[in-house]
LOTI-686335 format. One line per 2 residues: their letters; for each residue x, y negated, z negated of N, C-alpha, C. Coordinates in steps of 0.001 Angstrom, whole numbers, always signed. Last residue first. Layout:
BEGIN
A) X/Y/Z/X/Y/Z/X/Y/Z | ...
END
This chain:
BEGIN
AL) -112550/-6894/-16920/-113290/-6122/-17914/-114485/-5415/-17254 | -111322/-8589/-15240/-111056/-7167/-15052/-111905/-6294/-15965
GA) -111748/-11184/-15922/-112461/-10685/-14759/-112254/-9213/-14504 | -109923/-11624/-17942/-111323/-11462/-18286/-112129/-10880/-17138
AR) -107448/-12042/-16690/-107730/-10739/-17288/-109205/-10536/-17579 | -106243/-14090/-15358/-107591/-13717/-14942/-108013/-12383/-15526
GR) -103624/-14731/-15854/-104629/-15501/-16560/-106047/-15155/-16170 | -102044/-14487/-12603/-102034/-14343/-14049/-103135/-15193/-14681
PG) -103836/-13484/-9633/-103037/-14429/-10395/-103122/-14171/-11889 | -104279/-9868/-9166/-104462/-11271/-8836/-103609/-12173/-9694
FL) -103744/-7198/-9615/-104705/-7857/-10499/-104995/-9315/-10153 | -101943/-6221/-7671/-103033/-5386/-8169/-104141/-6203/-8823
AR) -100165/-8243/-7119/-100751/-7523/-5986/-101923/-6640/-6411 | -99336/-9017/-9706/-100218/-9885/-8932/-100900/-9139/-7779
GL) -97867/-6448/-10279/-98803/-7152/-11142/-99798/-7922/-10305 | -95925/-3604/-9765/-96888/-4529/-9191/-97799/-5126/-10253
RV) -93108/-2098/-8855/-93692/-2670/-10063/-94630/-3811/-9629 | -92446/+1050/-7311/-92652/-393/-7205/-93402/-868/-8439
ET) -90194/+3699/-6665/-91122/+3068/-7595/-91228/+1583/-7288 | -88290/+4596/-5062/-89173/+5634/-5585/-90278/+5028/-6430
TG) -87113/+3080/-1997/-87493/+3038/-3403/-88323/+4253/-3791 | -85973/+2805/+580/-85965/+4093/-105/-86317/+4057/-1573
AR) -86215/+563/+2083/-84877/+838/+1554/-84831/+2136/+752 | -88892/+433/+2629/-87991/+692/+3757/-86590/+1068/+3275
CA) -89750/-252/+81/-90097/+1062/+633/-89201/+1417/+1808 | -88740/-2864/-64/-88257/-1846/-1001/-88563/-440/-480
WE) -90228/-4133/+1881/-88782/-4014/+2081/-88210/-2941/+1167 | -92728/-3944/+607/-92503/-3260/+1883/-91021/-3099/+2173
LD) -92496/-5475/-1754/-92636/-4021/-1865/-92394/-3302/-544 | -92179/-8135/-2360/-91177/-7508/-1496/-91311/-5988/-1447
ES) -94105/-9188/-4052/-93671/-9989/-2916/-92808/-9220/-1925 | -94515/-7308/-6128/-95626/-7680/-5249/-95154/-8359/-3967
MG) -91404/-5484/-5964/-92527/-6044/-6703/-93557/-6525/-5683 | -88663/-3271/-5943/-89822/-3832/-5281/-90908/-4279/-6228
MS) -87364/-353/-7257/-87074/-1515/-6418/-88389/-2002/-5808 | -85967/+1950/-8967/-87142/+1098/-9170/-86868/-230/-8476
RE) -84977/+4989/-8140/-84574/+3616/-7897/-85840/+2770/-7918 | -83947/+8197/-9269/-84917/+7108/-9273/-84264/+5774/-8933
AL) -81804/+9978/-9238/-82940/+10214/-8353/-83858/+9005/-8221 | -78353/+9598/-9080/-79579/+9212/-9772/-80765/+9289/-8816
GL) -75661/+9876/-8356/-76500/+11050/-8503/-77794/+10786/-9253 | -74179/+7714/-7760/-74161/+8140/-9161/-75055/+9350/-9411
AD) -74675/+7266/-5091/-73304/+7553/-5499/-73229/+8114/-6913 | -77428/+6651/-5172/-76952/+7847/-4482/-75568/+8246/-4970
AL) -77328/+4233/-6560/-78068/+5358/-7115/-77617/+6665/-6477 | -75852/+2663/-4751/-75298/+2977/-6071/-76002/+4186/-6686
RA) -77671/+2546/-2589/-76328/+3109/-2397/-75720/+3518/-3735 | -79859/+1272/-3768/-80003/+2637/-3244/-78643/+3309/-3085
TT) -78678/-1225/-4383/-79224/-380/-5440/-79355/+1063/-4976 | -78029/-2201/-1818/-76987/-1988/-2823/-77464/-1033/-3905
AF) -80574/-2396/-673/-79571/-1521/-66/-78464/-1194/-1062 | -81745/-4296/-2345/-82290/-2945/-2297/-81283/-1961/-1696
AA) -80155/-6542/-1797/-80251/-6011/-3163/-80746/-4574/-3161 | -80650/-6937/+943/-79293/-6614/+490/-79313/-6004/-910
RA) -83374/-7561/+855/-82923/-6383/+1591/-81524/-5959/+1151 | -83278/-9951/-663/-84007/-8778/-1144/-83521/-7513/-450
GV) -81817/-11691/+961/-81295/-11303/-342/-81963/-10056/-884 | -83619/-11865/+3107/-82256/-11373/+3325/-81649/-10891/+2015
PD) -85996/-12917/+1867/-85966/-11589/+2498/-84564/-11029/+2694 | -85671/-14384/-1421/-85596/-14496/+31/-85454/-13118/+664
PP) -85625/-13908/-4192/-86908/-14137/-3528/-86859/-14195/-2006 | -83633/-11043/-5263/-83815/-12461/-4988/-85075/-12686/-4168
AV) -85063/-8273/-7172/-84391/-8844/-6001/-84549/-10352/-5942 | -84276/-6456/-9836/-85191/-7538/-9472/-84498/-8313/-8364
VM) -83828/-2930/-10155/-83333/-4228/-9722/-84507/-5179/-9517 | -82703/+74/-11707/-83774/-896/-11480/-83148/-2216/-11048
LG) -81848/+3535/-11365/-81485/+2129/-11408/-82721/+1273/-11147 | -82362/+6511/-13399/-82174/+5761/-12168/-81729/+4344/-12412
RV) -82285/+7993/-15743/-83046/+8516/-14614/-82777/+7778/-13311 | -80473/+8984/-18346/-80435/+7957/-17303/-81108/+8514/-16050
EL) -81073/+9594/-21433/-81461/+10222/-20173/-81547/+9143/-19095 | -78356/+9361/-23756/-79559/+8814/-23141/-79829/+9525/-21812
GA) -75979/+10193/-24846/-77112/+11092/-24925/-78402/+10547/-24369 | -73736/+8788/-24471/-74450/+8522/-25722/-75695/+9392/-25867
DR) -73049/+9517/-21923/-72221/+10023/-23019/-72909/+9841/-24369 | -74972/+8006/-20538/-75029/+9469/-20507/-74236/+10064/-21665
AR) -73996/+5452/-21105/-75339/+5835/-21535/-75492/+7354/-21558 | -71509/+5570/-19866/-71586/+5373/-21322/-72955/+5783/-21855
AV) -72281/+5877/-17184/-71471/+6907/-17843/-71565/+6796/-19359 | -73659/+3461/-16757/-74360/+4742/-16610/-73601/+5845/-17338
LD) -71516/+1701/-17116/-72652/+1651/-18026/-73470/+2938/-17957 | -69876/+2399/-14964/-69378/+2577/-16326/-70533/+2580/-17321
AV) -71547/+1680/-12816/-71099/+3066/-12968/-70621/+3334/-14388 | -71917/-1153/-13212/-73026/-202/-13295/-72549/+1225/-13549
AG) -70036/-3074/-12812/-70129/-2516/-14159/-71150/-1393/-14275 | -70235/-4068/-10241/-69007/-3394/-10628/-69037/-2744/-11993
EP) -72769/-5364/-10273/-72552/-4137/-9509/-71333/-3360/-9978 | -73683/-6415/-13621/-73144/-6649/-12277/-72798/-5334/-11597
AG) -76772/-5580/-15217/-75318/-5440/-15155/-74842/-5761/-13749 | -79490/-7707/-16334/-78859/-6709/-15491/-77353/-6713/-15572
LR) -81275/-10811/-16146/-80953/-9550/-16784/-80224/-8648/-15795 | -80134/-14151/-15667/-80798/-12957/-15156/-80347/-11719/-15919
EP) -78625/-16266/-16498/-79958/-16137/-17088/-80687/-14878/-16634 | -76259/-16235/-15043/-76222/-15808/-16451/-77598/-15611/-17066
RG) -76248/-14755/-11830/-76707/-15866/-12663/-76782/-15426/-14125 | -75674/-12714/-10111/-74563/-13313/-10831/-74962/-14474/-11721
TV) -77473/-11227/-8593/-77422/-12683/-8428/-76197/-13318/-9054 | -77923/-8620/-9060/-77228/-8921/-7812/-77032/-10422/-7621
DL) -77930/-6404/-11681/-78100/-7818/-11334/-77275/-8120/-10092 | -79624/-3436/-12501/-78562/-4065/-11720/-78904/-5531/-11483
QV) -80367/-1492/-15313/-80757/-2594/-14446/-79532/-3241/-13806 | -80882/+1897/-15687/-79896/+825/-15818/-80279/-266/-14820
YV) -83653/+3380/-17252/-83035/+2937/-16020/-81969/+1929/-16403 | -84142/+6099/-19588/-83800/+4725/-19233/-83515/+4601/-17744
AA) -85354/+7913/-22337/-85303/+7803/-20878/-85090/+6349/-20490 | -83479/+8861/-25238/-84455/+7986/-24583/-84247/+7959/-23074
GP) -81820/+10383/-26849/-82387/+10993/-25661/-83393/+10149/-24912 | -82698/+8781/-29875/-81813/+9719/-29168/-82524/+10346/-27975
RV) -83388/+5945/-30810/-84197/+6853/-29981/-83267/+7782/-29200 | -81524/+4617/-32368/-82918/+4626/-32827/-83811/+5574/-32032
RA) -79082/+5150/-31020/-79190/+5361/-32463/-80651/+5472/-32901 | -79511/+4419/-28404/-79201/+5828/-28694/-79345/+6133/-30181
LR) -79833/+1662/-28755/-80963/+2473/-28318/-80724/+3942/-28632 | -77246/+913/-29574/-78403/+654/-30429/-79584/+1524/-30045
AV) -75622/+1718/-27426/-75399/+2257/-28770/-76624/+2079/-29652 | -76758/+203/-25289/-76647/+1662/-25228/-76555/+2240/-26631
ER) -76389/-2435/-25924/-77753/-1906/-25937/-77754/-380/-25928 | -73707/-2798/-25503/-74193/-2835/-26887/-75624/-2299/-26996
ER) -73556/-2738/-22691/-73001/-1637/-23469/-73552/-1628/-24893 | -76552/-3730/-20960/-75305/-4030/-21646/-74863/-2833/-22491
SL) -78985/-2993/-19805/-78100/-3891/-19071/-76717/-4062/-19681 | -82002/-1437/-19231/-80735/-1294/-19939/-79652/-2029/-19159
SA) -84702/-1493/-18435/-83879/-2698/-18328/-82593/-2618/-19140 | -86672/+360/-18883/-86247/+149/-17495/-85224/-964/-17339
VL) -87357/+2939/-20875/-86771/+1599/-20962/-86104/+1315/-19622 | -90279/+4773/-21299/-89096/+4574/-20470/-88640/+3123/-20602
DA) -92175/+4637/-23224/-91766/+5973/-22780/-90504/+5915/-21934 | -92211/+2387/-25977/-91989/+2641/-24548/-91631/+4099/-24301
CA) -92387/+2151/-28764/-93587/+1940/-27952/-93429/+2319/-26483 | -89953/+2585/-29997/-91129/+3217/-30584/-92337/+3167/-29654
AV) -88194/+1028/-28553/-88014/+2474/-28541/-89247/+3198/-29060 | -89110/-1522/-29276/-89191/-1075/-27887/-89130/+449/-27831
RA) -88397/-1452/-31970/-89812/-1529/-31595/-90016/-1097/-30151 | -85603/-1350/-31746/-86310/-278/-32437/-87788/-279/-32084
IK) -85031/-3762/-30431/-84813/-2491/-29741/-85554/-1348/-30414 | -85130/-6172/-31648/-86407/-5603/-31210/-86257/-4246/-30528
NG) -82677/-7221/-32181/-83577/-7062/-33322/-84919/-6442/-32946 | -81522/-7369/-29580/-81029/-6448/-30591/-82001/-6177/-31719
QL) -83580/-7305/-26719/-83021/-8080/-27821/-82689/-7144/-28975 | -83674/-6563/-23701/-83508/-5731/-24894/-82804/-6542/-25981
AG) -86126/-8020/-21574/-84811/-8076/-22209/-84800/-7218/-23467 | -88550/-5750/-20000/-87964/-7017/-20408/-86588/-6896/-21031
LY) -89966/-3464/-19441/-89272/-4113/-18333/-88473/-5350/-18745 | -90922/-306/-20390/-90534/-1612/-20906/-89602/-2260/-19895
HW) -93662/+1673/-19450/-92324/+1206/-19102/-92088/-145/-19781 | -95655/+4418/-20346/-95355/+3000/-20544/-93884/+2689/-20281
TM) -98133/+6402/-18975/-96704/+6319/-19257/-96318/+4849/-19274 | -101309/+7353/-20254/-100512/+6374/-19520/-99045/+6482/-19939
AL) -104144/+8437/-20755/-102886/+9150/-20527/-101993/+8288/-19640 | -105975/+6555/-23198/-105608/+6815/-21806/-104280/+7562/-21730
DS) -106324/+5900/-25803/-107153/+6998/-25310/-106808/+7377/-23874 | -104891/+3648/-26299/-104267/+4923/-26656/-105082/+6127/-26209
TA) -105153/+980/-25848/-105561/+1895/-24772/-105016/+3301/-25029 | -104150/-399/-27960/-105540/-657/-27600/-106061/+274/-26515
AR) -101492/+392/-27987/-102362/+807/-29084/-103833/+673/-28710 | -100598/-906/-25658/-100569/+558/-25736/-101509/+1056/-26831
TA) -100916/-3532/-26451/-101733/-3018/-25351/-101732/-1498/-25346 | -99058/-3725/-28568/-100478/-4022/-28790/-101349/-3410/-27702
CL) -96605/-3027/-27372/-97104/-2250/-28504/-98605/-2468/-28709 | -96459/-4961/-25248/-96352/-3524/-25005/-96996/-2736/-26134
EE) -96545/-7407/-26575/-97645/-7016/-25689/-97636/-5514/-25432 | -94085/-7194/-27929/-95326/-7411/-28679/-96541/-6995/-27841
VY) -92205/-6917/-25896/-92461/-5779/-26764/-93746/-5958/-27556 | -92798/-7836/-22562/-92607/-8279/-23942/-93034/-7166/-24885
NE) -93363/-6683/-20128/-92104/-7402/-20273/-91786/-7806/-21707 | -94684/-3461/-19244/-94787/-4731/-19957/-93407/-5342/-20122
GC) -96403/-1168/-17087/-95190/-1819/-17562/-95486/-3135/-18237 | -97795/+2122/-16551/-97942/+679/-16783/-96641/+123/-17333
HD) -99035/+4815/-14722/-97830/+4169/-15242/-98108/+2677/-15384 | -101196/+5887/-13446/-100896/+6397/-14780/-99556/+5904/-15318
LG) -104049/+5154/-11404/-102657/+4909/-11776/-102407/+5405/-13195 | -106723/+5339/-10668/-105887/+6519/-10522/-104424/+6320/-10866
AA) -108391/+3308/-11254/-107951/+3396/-9858/-107006/+4572/-9626 | -108612/+3532/-13960/-109792/+3854/-13167/-109453/+4006/-11692
AA) -106089/+2563/-14691/-106407/+3972/-14908/-107609/+4403/-14068 | -106435/-146/-14018/-105404/+652/-13352/-105705/+2141/-13486
AR) -108441/-844/-15820/-108697/-947/-14381/-107695/-109/-13599 | -107055/-458/-18192/-108219/+374/-17914/-108585/+328/-16429
VA) -105147/-2460/-17917/-104728/-1064/-18057/-105884/-134/-17714 | -106744/-4730/-17881/-105985/-4371/-16684/-105526/-2926/-16739
AP) -107718/-4744/-20490/-108660/-4635/-19373/-107948/-4210/-18098 | -105472/-5157/-22181/-106051/-3822/-22045/-107006/-3676/-20866
GF) -103516/-7731/-20374/-104085/-7036/-21505/-104751/-5716/-21183 | -102269/-9684/-18833/-103608/-9245/-18470/-104301/-8468/-19585
TK) -99649/-10228/-19605/-100665/-11271/-19830/-102085/-10826/-19487 | -98550/-7502/-17757/-98133/-8684/-18522/-99187/-9786/-18449
TV) -98860/-5135/-16443/-100050/-5722/-17057/-99734/-6941/-17912 | -97981/-3637/-13652/-97389/-4558/-14624/-98517/-5411/-15200
AV) -98122/-383/-12795/-98996/-1544/-12938/-98436/-2442/-14038 | -96099/+1237/-10673/-96154/+831/-12074/-96987/-448/-12138
VR) -96412/+3773/-8414/-96837/+2398/-8685/-96885/+2191/-10195 | -94135/+5743/-6586/-94852/+5528/-7844/-95201/+4047/-8003
VR) -94483/+6910/-3354/-93866/+5882/-4190/-94729/+5646/-5427 | -95754/+8595/-1620/-95036/+9212/-2736/-94369/+8193/-3651
AP) -96806/+7110/+388/-97748/+7904/-405/-97083/+8517/-1629 | -94571/+6052/+1690/-95371/+5197/+801/-96329/+5965/-86
DS) -91589/+7579/+1717/-92961/+7878/+2096/-93858/+7060/+1173 | -88891/+5366/+2374/-89706/+6119/+1428/-91030/+6454/+2088
GW) -87952/+4077/+4546/-87008/+4933/+3842/-87708/+5796/+2806 | -89473/+3437/+7622/-89670/+3583/+6184/-88606/+4504/+5619
EA) -87620/+1513/+10016/-88284/+2738/+9600/-88457/+2731/+8081 | -88268/-1840/+11099/-87437/-870/+10400/-88256/+353/+10007
M) -89381/-2647/+14402/-89616/-2668/+12959/-88801/-1558/+12305
END
């Protein structure tokens, strides 16, 4: 069996509360978690407002649509899905110094978020030049084990080469492979809360 690249006890867990709502955030906080993530800005802003009494760090994980970047910047503590040069300028304008991850796309599919491997270094440099705080890289791996392992290895290698401490790799289906590849963070929804649509049971 492959050795662990990360100490599992030190890997940050981001509770992805998409569709679960405030009940899931409160359940996560009760379990000792203090990072939550949302894919849609409307849910992010509403759920954050509804749980403002909790000391939670909020990650935005979805697409950065131009007309919604200002709202994302207002509600997220960390933007985990910076993917395009145009997003850099817009985010830097509305939230100078914003904390970000650059998202890597390893699939080449036009419908997937993320910058291709060959564009990541330039995007990181542009974000840094714009004054954004680039903390690391994020990737959504392909669903097959071979593809996932290759995606995580590529992301870790790029993060090392660019001097980035954080690599957000791994979700409910592939978190063990991500830990073996040296992730610093996993994004978990189903593994924490069960199938989508069961938020009422978390209350």
